[in-house]
C-alpha positions in Angstrom: 170.5 50.9 -36.5 173.2 53.0 -38.2 176.7 51.6 -38.2 179.2 53.7 -36.2 182.6 54.5 -37.7 185.6 55.9 -35.9 188.9 57.0 -37.4 192.4 57.1 -35.9 194.8 59.9 -34.9 198.4 58.8 -35.7 200.1 60.3 -32.6 203.2 58.4 -33.5 203.5 60.2 -36.8 202.0 59.7 -40.3 203.4 58.8 -43.7 202.6 57.5 -47.2 204.2 54.3 -45.9 203.2 52.1 -42.9 204.4 53.6 -39.6 205.3 50.8 -37.2 205.2 50.7 -33.5 203.3 49.2 -30.6 203.7 46.0 -28.5 207.3 46.5 -27.8 208.4 47.5 -31.3 209.7 51.0 -32.0 208.0 53.5 -34.2 209.7 53.5 -37.7 211.5 56.6 -39.0 208.8 57.1 -41.7 206.6 58.6 -39.0 208.8 61.7 -39.3 207.3 62.3 -42.7 204.4 64.0 -41.0 205.1 64.7 -37.4 202.1 64.4 -35.0 201.6 68.1 -34.4 198.4 69.4 -33.1 197.9 71.2 -36.4 198.2 68.0 -38.5 196.2 65.9 -36.1 193.5 68.5 -36.1 193.4 68.5 -39.9 192.7 64.7 -39.7 190.1 65.2 -37.0 188.3 67.9 -38.9 188.2 65.7 -42.0 186.9 62.8 -40.1 184.2 64.9 -38.5 183.1 66.3 -41.9 183.0 62.9 -43.5 180.8 61.3 -40.8 183.1 59.5 -38.5 181.7 59.5 -34.9 185.0 59.4 -33.1 188.8 59.0 -33.4 190.9 56.5 -31.5 194.2 57.8 -30.0 196.7 55.1 -29.0 198.7 54.8 -25.8 202.3 53.7 -25.1 205.9 54.8 -25.1 205.9 54.9 -29.0 203.4 57.7 -29.3 202.3 61.0 -27.8 200.2 61.1 -24.7 196.5 60.5 -25.6 194.9 62.6 -22.9 196.9 65.7 -23.6 196.8 65.4 -27.3 193.1 64.9 -27.6 192.4 67.7 -25.2 194.3 70.1 -27.5 192.8 68.7 -30.7 189.2 68.8 -29.3 189.4 72.6 -29.4 189.7 72.5 -33.2 186.6 70.3 -33.7 182.9 70.5 -32.9 181.2 67.1 -32.9 184.0 64.4 -33.2 184.4 62.3 -30.1 187.8 61.0 -28.9 188.4 57.4 -28.0 191.2 57.9 -25.6 193.3 54.8 -24.9 194.8 54.7 -21.4 196.3 52.1 -19.0 194.8 51.7 -15.6 198.1 51.0 -13.9 199.5 54.4 -14.6 197.0 56.6 -12.8 194.8 56.2 -9.7 191.2 55.3 -10.4 189.9 58.3 -8.6 192.1 60.7 -10.6 191.1 58.9 -13.8 187.4 59.2 -13.0 188.0 62.9 -12.3 190.0 63.4 -15.5 187.2 61.8 -17.5 184.6 64.0 -15.8 186.6 67.1 -16.6 187.1 66.1 -20.2 183.4 65.6 -20.6 182.6 69.1 -19.3 185.3 70.9 -21.2 184.7 69.0 -24.5 180.9 69.0 -24.5 180.6 65.2 -23.7 183.0 64.0 -26.4 185.1 61.5 -24.5 185.1 57.7 -25.0 187.6 55.5 -23.1 189.6 52.6 -24.6 190.9 50.8 -21.5 194.2 49.0 -22.3 195.5 46.7 -19.6 198.9 46.5 -21.1 200.3 43.3 -22.8 204.0 43.9 -22.5 205.7 43.6 -19.1 208.9 45.2 -20.3 207.0 48.4 -21.3 204.9 48.4 -18.2 208.1 48.2 -16.0 209.4 51.3 -17.7 206.4 53.1 -16.3 207.0 51.6 -12.8 204.4 48.8 -13.1 205.9 45.5 -12.1 202.8 43.3 -12.0 202.6 40.3 -14.3 199.9 40.1 -17.0 197.3 38.2 -15.0 197.7 40.6 -12.1 197.3 43.5 -14.4 193.9 42.3 -15.6 192.8 41.7 -12.0 193.9 45.3 -11.2 191.9 46.5 -14.2 188.9 44.8 -12.8 189.2 46.6 -9.5 190.0 49.9 -11.3 186.9 49.8 -13.4 184.7 48.9 -10.5 185.9 51.9 -8.6 185.6 54.3 -11.6 182.1 53.0 -12.5 180.9 53.6 -8.9 182.4 57.0 -8.7 180.7 58.0 -12.0 177.4 56.9 -10.4 177.9 59.4 -7.5 178.8 56.8 -4.9 181.3 57.1 -2.1 183.7 54.2 -2.7 185.7 52.2 -0.2 187.8 49.3 -1.6 190.6 47.3 0.0 191.5 45.2 -3.0 194.4 42.9 -3.9 195.9 45.7 -6.0 194.0 49.0 -5.4 192.9 50.7 -2.2 190.8 53.8 -1.8 188.9 55.2 1.2 185.9 57.4 1.0 186.6 58.2 -2.7 184.0 60.4 -4.4 183.6 62.9 -7.2 182.4 66.4 -6.5 181.1 66.7 -10.1 180.0 63.8 -12.2 180.6 63.3 -15.9 177.6 64.0 -18.1 177.2 61.8 -20.1 179.2 59.0 -18.4 181.9 58.0 -20.9 181.4 54.6 -22.6 184.2 52.1 -22.0 185.7 50.2 -24.9 187.8 47.1 -24.0 189.6 44.4 -26.0 191.5 41.3 -25.1 191.7 37.7 -26.1 192.9 36.0 -22.9 190.4 34.3 -20.5 190.9 37.1 -17.9 190.4 39.8 -20.5 187.0 38.2 -21.4 185.9 38.2 -17.8 186.8 41.9 -17.3 185.1 42.9 -20.5 181.9 41.0 -19.6 181.7 42.8 -16.3 182.7 46.4 -17.3 182.8 47.1 -21.0 180.1 48.9 -23.0 181.8 47.9 -26.3 184.0 44.9 -26.8 186.7 45.5 -29.4 188.4 42.8 -31.5 191.2 43.1 -34.0 190.5 42.3 -37.6 190.6 38.5 -37.8 188.7 36.6 -40.5 184.9 36.5 -39.9 184.8 32.9 -38.7 187.3 33.7 -35.9 185.6 36.9 -35.0 182.3 35.0 -34.8 183.8 32.6 -32.3 185.2 35.5 -30.2 181.9 37.3 -30.1 180.0 34.2 -29.0 182.6 33.7 -26.2 182.0 37.3 -24.9 178.3 37.0 -25.3 178.2 34.0 -23.0 180.4 35.7 -20.4 178.4 38.9 -20.5 175.1 36.9 -20.2 176.5 35.2 -17.0 176.9 38.8 -15.6 173.4 39.8 -16.6 174.8 42.2 -19.3 174.7 42.6 -23.1 177.6 44.3 -24.9 178.0 46.0 -28.2 180.8 44.9 -30.5 183.4 46.8 -32.5 186.4 45.8 -34.8 189.7 47.5 -35.4 190.9 47.5 -39.0 193.0 49.4 -41.5 191.5 50.2 -44.9 192.8 50.6 -48.5 189.8 51.4 -50.6 189.8 52.7 -54.2 187.5 53.1 -57.2 188.6 49.7 -58.5 189.9 46.5 -56.8 193.0 46.7 -59.0 193.9 50.2 -57.8 193.4 49.1 -54.1 195.6 46.1 -54.4 198.2 48.1 -56.3 198.4 50.4 -53.3 198.8 47.4 -50.9 201.6 46.1 -53.2 203.2 49.6 -53.0 203.1 49.5 -49.2 204.5 46.0 -49.1 207.4 46.9 -51.5 208.4 49.5 -48.9 208.9 47.0 -46.1 212.6 46.4 -45.6 213.2 42.6 -45.1 215.5 43.2 -42.1 212.8 45.5 -40.5 210.2 42.8 -41.1 212.5 40.1 -39.4 213.2 42.4 -36.5 209.6 43.4 -35.9 208.4 39.8 -36.2 211.0 38.6 -33.8 209.9 41.3 -31.3 206.2 40.6 -31.7 206.9 36.9 -31.2 208.0 37.7 -27.7 204.7 39.6 -26.9 202.7 38.4 -23.9 199.5 39.5 -25.7 197.1 36.7 -26.8 195.6 39.1 -29.3 199.1 39.8 -30.8 199.7 36.0 -31.0 196.5 35.6 -32.9 197.6 38.4 -35.3 200.9 36.8 -36.0 199.3 33.4 -36.6 197.3 34.9 -39.5 200.4 35.1 -41.7 203.3 33.6 -39.9 205.6 36.3 -41.4 205.0 34.9 -44.9 204.7 37.7 -47.5 203.1 35.3 -50.0 200.2 34.4 -47.8 198.8 37.8 -46.8 195.2 37.7 -48.2 193.7 35.7 -45.3 190.0 36.1 -46.4 188.6 37.9 -49.4 189.7 41.5 -49.2 191.3 41.0 -45.8 195.1 41.6 -46.0 197.5 40.9 -43.1 200.4 42.9 -44.6 200.3 45.7 -42.1 201.1 43.3 -39.3 204.5 42.5 -40.8 205.9 45.8 -39.5 203.3 47.0 -37.0 202.3 45.7 -33.6 198.6 45.6 -32.6 196.0 45.7 -35.3 197.7 44.2 -38.4 195.0 43.6 -41.0 193.4 45.8 -43.6 190.3 45.7 -45.8 191.5 46.1 -49.3 189.4 46.4 -52.4 187.0 48.5 -54.4 184.5 50.7 -52.5 181.8 48.1 -53.2 184.0 45.2 -52.0 185.0 47.0 -48.8 181.3 47.8 -48.1 180.5 44.1 -48.7 183.1 43.0 -46.1 181.8 45.6 -43.6 178.3 44.2 -44.1 179.7 40.7 -43.6 181.2 41.6 -40.2 178.0 43.5 -39.3 176.0 40.3 -39.8 178.1 38.7 -37.1 177.1 41.5 -34.6 179.7 44.1 -35.3 178.2 47.6 -35.1 181.3 49.8 -34.6 184.3 50.0 -36.9 187.6 51.7 -35.8 189.5 52.3 -39.0 192.8 53.8 -40.2 194.9 54.1 -43.3 198.2 55.5 -44.6 198.3 58.4 -44.8 195.4 59.0 -42.4 194.3 62.3 -44.0 194.0 61.0 -47.6 192.7 57.6 -46.6 189.9 59.2 -44.5 188.6 60.8 -47.7 188.9 57.6 -49.8 186.8 55.8 -47.3 184.5 58.6 -46.4 183.6 59.5 -50.0 183.9 56.1 -51.4 182.5 53.5 -49.0 180.2 55.5 -46.6 177.8 56.6 -49.4 177.5 53.0 -50.5 176.6 51.9 -47.0 174.1 54.7 -46.8 172.5 53.5 -50.0 172.1 50.1 -48.4 170.4 51.6 -45.3 173.3 50.7 -43.0 174.7 54.2 -42.3 173.7 57.8 -41.9 175.8 60.8 -41.3 175.8 61.6 -37.5 175.6 65.3 -38.3 172.3 64.6 -40.2 173.9 65.8 -43.4 172.8 64.0 -46.6 175.3 61.4 -47.7 177.2 62.1 -50.9 175.8 60.0 -53.7 178.9 59.8 -55.7 182.5 59.4 -54.7 184.6 62.6 -54.9 188.1 61.6 -54.0 190.4 64.7 -54.0 193.7 62.9 -53.7 195.6 60.7 -56.0 196.8 57.3 -54.8 
């Protein structure tokens, strides 16, 4: 089985420095270095498509552009690349969401994937008119996905739930293919929802031993539902021809973190309701001197950014080794990013993917022969 790699569309802006944002923290000003225009995001998407990434994750939240609208526009500038659109169930009716997904599939040629984000921060949810607490949001997501799944199957749906109510809901035109659902979360209720509805369970980049425990937990829950899920991991990457070059780049990024910004972001993230965010913070505790938490796994990104806060850092061979280590746990899909996203896509696509192809772990989804030698067109 070939590993699947997705890239990231920075709809909050891009830079040669880390652009913060997410989980209640504001996007940093450096995101203005490369504004998230359709032209620039399409340039990243075309590069990812050419290099062999299957899809591209687009985030959701007040700190970035709308994922549905942005990917619909960018899709017109690509041919094969899929779009892993993050969206929050509480902001749109399930029938409308099912219809939107079906429309996206028809208009894009079946290139929609869905990243369902329940929403970990009550303050941000309230700004959108959602006043449920976290547990209630997960229960609503459960009802939401039940409705959407049945609509995609062509069923007429009647549900009088605790949070959602529809009567004789149905789709005139069904999505083909049905979009796969990606879902993450580390709380008990998140695990239950994932086990019942997800096709792919996503985890943030914790050390392998912690990831193994999380995957075992989800496997048990899914088995109780009579289901088996695939697994993916969300990571940043800094990969270069040599380990020293990669760590020099990590050091350069770290040197650009203003201490007051780090303190402010860490204080904000400490108030997060997200269990996954709590686990991210626990990896480093805000300590700049304790950021390599596993060989080639660096927690520095999480000092100034909410959400996924770890990066694979090392030579192309070392990063390939770490990917193989996660794959041995059961991870088959990797959702990656790097700063800036255009250049880092080339570093990874021309440096790491050919090595994984040589190990029999990856093949280009466009059936193009993998490059046998790294050709990195950008200087670090």
